N, C-alpha and C positions, 0 to 999 in steps of 0.2 A: 559854621557853614550856614549859608542862607538857603532857605527852601525855594523850590522852583516857583511856587505860587507867590511867595514874597518877592522874588526877583521880578516876576511878571508885573506885580502890582507896582513896584518901584519904577518900572519902565513907563507905565501908563499914567502914573500919578500926575495930578495937576500941580504946576509950579506953586500956585497959591495955597496948596494943601501940604506942601513939603514940611512946613513947621509942624502942622498938626500930625502928619504921618510920623515924623521923627519923634515927637513927644509920645505918640502911641507906641511906637517901637521900643522906646526907652522904658516905658511902663511895663511892657510885656517881658522884657529881658530880665 
């Protein structure tokens, strides 16, 4: 399950930062 804060972050994330975000998320998991 995704946390509310993470969900909110995903909504406002910049398209150019998607790759960076996905990499960060993968590292945290």
